[in-house]
N, C-alpha and C positions, 0 to 999 in steps of 0.2 A: 182277651182284654188287651188294651193298648197302654203301655207305660212309657213315660218320659223320665229318664234319669238326668239329674243335673247336680252341680256342685259349684261353690264359689272357688275360684282359682286360689291355690296356695302354693308354696314353694316345694313342699315335700309331702306327697300323698301317701307314702308308705303302703300299708296293707289295704287302704281304701281302693287302690287300683285292682288288687286281686278280688276284693269283695264285689266291686262293680262288674268286673269281667265275668266272674263265675255266676253271679246272680242273673246277669243278662243271658248267659248261656243256658242256665237252668230254666229261665222263663221261656226262652225260644224253644227249648226242647219240649216244653209243655204246650206249645202252640200259641204263645202270646207274642205280641209285637213290642219291641224295645227300641227307643231312640235315645240319643245322648246329646247334651249341650253343656258347655262350660261357661259360667258367668264371670265376666271380668270387669273391673272398675275403670272403664274407659268410655269415651263417647263415640269411638269408631274403631274398627278393626282393620289393620293393614295385613292382608293375607301373606303368609310366608310362601315364597315361590321356590326356594331352594330346599332340596331334600337333605336331611341330616347326613353327615358323612358316615355316621355309625348306624345307618338305618338297618343294616344287617343284624344289629343287636336288638332290634325291636321285635315284639311278638304281636300276634293277632289272636283274639279269642272270642269272647261273647259279644262285645259291642261292635266288632267289625273294624274298629280303629286300631292303628298300631300304637303300642305302648312300651315304655321302658321303665324298669323298676326305679331308677334314680331320676329320670327326666320327665316322667309322666306320659301323657298321650300326645300323639302327633296327628294333626289333621282333623281333630274334632271341631265341629262348628262352635264358634264362640259368640256369646251375647254381650255386647258392650252396653251394660245397663245404665250408664250415666246418660245415655241418649233416651229421651222419652219415646222417640219413634221406635227404637229397637226394644225398649221395654214393652211397648204395646204389642209389637209383633210377637214377642216371647209369650205374653199372656194369652194372646189369641191362639197361639200354637198349643199352649197348655190345655186349653179348653177342648181340644180334639182328643185328649187322652182320658182314660178312666182314673188315672192317678199320676202325680208327679212324685218321684222318689228323690228326696234331697239328701245326698250323701254328706254334704256339708251344709246344714240348713240355714246358717247365718254366716256373714263374713267374719273372718278372724281379725284380731286387733293388730294388723301389720301396718307398716307405714303407707302402703298403697291404699289402705282403706281409711286413713285419717280424714275426718270431716266428710266422709261419704255417707249419705243418708238415703240415696235413691233405692237401695235394696228393699226398703219398706214397701215399695210399690209393686213388688214382684209376686206376692202371694194371693192377691185377690184376682184369681185367674180362671175361675169357672170350673174348677175340678177339685179332687181331693189331694191335699198335700200330706205326704208322709215324711216325717223327719227320721233320718237314720243316725243314731248316736253311736259313734265309734270311740269316743273318748270316755275314759273312766273318771273324769273329774269335771263333770258338767257344771257344777255350781261355780267353779273358779274360772273356767275358760269360756263358756258359752251361756252365761245367765241371761244375756240380752235376747235369747230365744223367747223369753217371757213376753217381750214386746209384741211379738207376732203369734203368740201361742194360740189365740182364738181363730187363727186362719189355718190351723193344722188339724187334719182329721184324726191322726194318731202318730205315734212314734215307735220305731223298732230299735231295740238296744242289742248290740251284737255280743256283749258278754255281761257277766253278772255285775261287775263294777259299774258299767254304763247304766244298767237297769236300775240299780239301787240309787246311784247319783241322780238319775232322772226323776227321782221322787219329788223334786222341786217343781216339776212341770204340771200344770193343770190340763194335761193332755192325756188321753188314753194311751197306755204304752204296754208293750209286750217284749219279752226276751225272744229274739229271733237270731239264732247263731249265724256266724260267718259261713258262707257257702263254699263248698269244695267239690271238685270232680272226683267221684269215687271210683275205685277199682272194682271190676265186676266179680273178681274172685281173689282169694288170698294167696297169691303166688310169690310170697315173700322169700327172699334169700334166707337160709337158716343162719343161726348164730355163728357157726364155724366158718361160714363163707363171707362174713362181714368183717369190717376192719375200722376201728377207731371211732372218732366222734366228729360231728359238724356243729358249728354254732354260727348261723347266718342270719343277720339282722342289721338294721340301721343302727349306727353308733350314736345313740342319744344318751344323755346323762342317766336317765332312769332305766335304760337298758342294761347298765352295769357290766358292760363287756370287759371292763378293766379288771373286775373280780376274777373272771376266768383267765385273763392274761397273766395275772399275778400267780395263779395256781399252777400254771403249766410247768414252771421249773421244779415244782415239788412232786410231779407225777413220776411214777416208776414205769408206766407203760411205754412200750416202743411202737404202739400202733399209731395210726395217722391222727393228726390234730389239725382239723380244718376250721379256720375262722373266716367268715365271709361278710361282706358289707362294708360300707363306708359311711361318712357323716361327719358332723361337726366335731364330735369327740375323737373320731379317728384322726382327724387333721391335727387336733391338739396333741394326741398321744404320740403321733409319729413325726411331728414338726421338729426340725433341727434347732429352730430359733425360738419357737413359741410353745414348746411343750409345757403343759401345766405342771407345777411342782408335785402334785399328787400322783403324777404318772412316772415318777422316779422312785427307785427302791432306796433302801437305807445306805447303799453303797454309792448313790449318786448316778446310777445307771438307769436308762430308760427301760421300763418294764417291757415295752414292745420289742426292743432289741434283744433282751434276754430270752423272751419267749421264742423268737425266731431262731436263736442259737440252740434252743431246746427242742426244735423239731416242729414248731408251729408253721403251718402253711396258710398264707393269706390269699384268699380267692378274689378279693375285690368285690365289685358289684356284679352280680351274675343274674341272668334271666331266670324266671321262675322255673322253667322246665329243667334248667341246669341244677337248680336247688333240689328238685325232686330226684334227679339222677343220683346226686350225692346221697340223699336220704335213703335211697334204695340199697346203698352199699355199706353204710355205716351202722354201727350198733346203737349209738346214742346220738340224740339231738339235744344240745344244751341251750337252755334259755335262762340266763342268770338275772333277768330283769326283775325289778320290784320297785314300787313307788309307795312311800308311806301314805301319801294322800289317796292314791288309788285304792290301796289295800284297806283303808278305813271304810270304803264302801263295799268291797268284796273282791272276788277273783277277777284278774284282768289278763288272762292267758293270751298268748300271741298266736298268730296264724301258723308259724313254723311248728308249734306244738302239735297241731292237728295234722299238718302235712307230714310230720314224722310218723304219726300213728297210721296214716293211710299207706305209707310206704314201708311199714314194718319196722321202723326204727323206734327205740324206746325214748320217750321224752324225759328230760331232766328239767325241773322248774323249782323256783324258790317257794318256801312256805308262805311268804307274803304275797307273791304273785298269784298263788292259788288259794288265798285266804278264804275260808268258809265256802269253798266251791261246792255246789250241789251236783256238779257234773263230773268233776275229776276227783279221784280219791288217791292220796299218797300211798305208794306201795302197791296199788292195784292198777293205776293208769299212768303213773309217772314216778320217777325217782326224785325224792325231795332233797333240796339243798337248803340248809338253814340260811336265812338272810343274814348278812354281815358276819358270816363265819370266816375264820382265818383261812388263808390260802392253802395251808397244809391239810386242813380238814376237807376243803373243797376238792383238793387233789385226791385224797383217799377215797371219797365218794365216787369220783370218776373212775379211779382204778378198779374199785369193786364192781362198778356197773359194767366195765369192759370184760370182766372175768367171771361174773356170776351168771352162768348160763341159765340156771333154773329160774332165777328172778326175771331175767330177760324174756324167756319164753312165756312165763305166766302173764306178764304185762302185755306182751304182743297179743296173746289170745284174748285177754280182757278187752283190749282196745278195738278189736275187729268189730264187735257189735256196737260199741260206743260211737264209732265213726259214722254210722248211719244217721245219727242226729244232724250231721253236718252236710249230708248229701245235698247238692245244689238244687235238685228238683224238689226235694222236700222243703228246703228253705224257701224256694220260689213260691211254692204252694202256700206257705205260711204268710207271705206277703199278699198273695191273692186273697186269702181269707181275712187278713187284717183290713184290706181295702173294702171287702164286702161286709165287714163287721160280723164275721162268723166265728170269732174267737174271743175268749175271755181276756180282758185287759184290766190294768190297774190305773188309777188316776191319782196323781200326786197333788201337792199343795205347796205354793211358794212360802218360804220362811221370810221373816223381816230381813235377815242377813242377806238372803239371796236377792231380794228386791233392792237392797242398798247396793250390792255388787252390780246388779243389772243396770241401775241408774248411773253408776260410775262408768261402766262400759259404754252406755248410750251417750254419755258426755264426749267420749272419744270420737264417736261418729257424728257429733253435733245433732243428736236426736233428743227430743224432749223426754223427760223421765216418765215412767209409768205411774 
């Protein structure tokens, strides 16, 4: 089969990059063809002629294009869809494929998209459109997907929160997990040859990295404490002049500075293969994230949780982040952190996780079989089956509240209400 992957351009792709790359790789290993396009709200494209100075920091995987975890893709063909000419070429191109996989199925409400309505013309393209829902709060962020719902064959939801929040869509939907490249055999380093923990993710408000930073001074461990990633909250947390008040302790000191003094190592933004190298060597991978809105729908586990499992590290996650998960069980697949727990309790849980060898070994063993659910070829086959309609799906129904929110968003794009 032939697949076209596409998405609307945004500033921070996050885990969408990894999803697209491993899904493309899995599909190609199954013998399918995969191409990629990025949709941009312009009327023409000025091709970049200079190569990024940090091109050595870019990676290449499934799509064949170079990508950077913080900067996105380099060299992918872009479609300036404000131009009717380029929209028509894009739609003709779509008709050559068995399906178009929309990683971001509708534009975001960013300033670049204000009063932009031409995206409505992209879906009548002579093939099956599949929406991929990465976000766990669909009714709040992308309700305007309702406007074009009748032009989608189905949607795939990458975690449980996304699937449940997708109940507002009158589109057949299925939970299809994030794809990962699996190891062929469990050659994990044993407990006694591993050291410390890693926590590597984008610093967003709901990622709650500050809760881990606050806990570090309370830890008794002398093992390594690696924190990776950057983002808007990282800049606020470390700024000399614009540090948010909540990022100071009761003594008026920046919590970031105190954590560094207590042995925290900041890795910055690192390539995915470097993340995996760290996860092969640490005992724990810590994901302190939780969202009250996301958790009202269900579990919204992050990619690094599964990456840790594959590399033999034990994940730590919050009870809200894993709320009502049918895939992960606390104590069996991950060490649970109570959301909004005090820093001293957070530190105690980490200290115990770094010394409790029996717990660590049992979780690693449990997770080896669980990892197979995320194998990129198995996930790719799920997409093939969804396109062929060979799989059971659920169909949701919009609520009046969602329709109201949808129409509010459509006003932003200068689009008539539904």
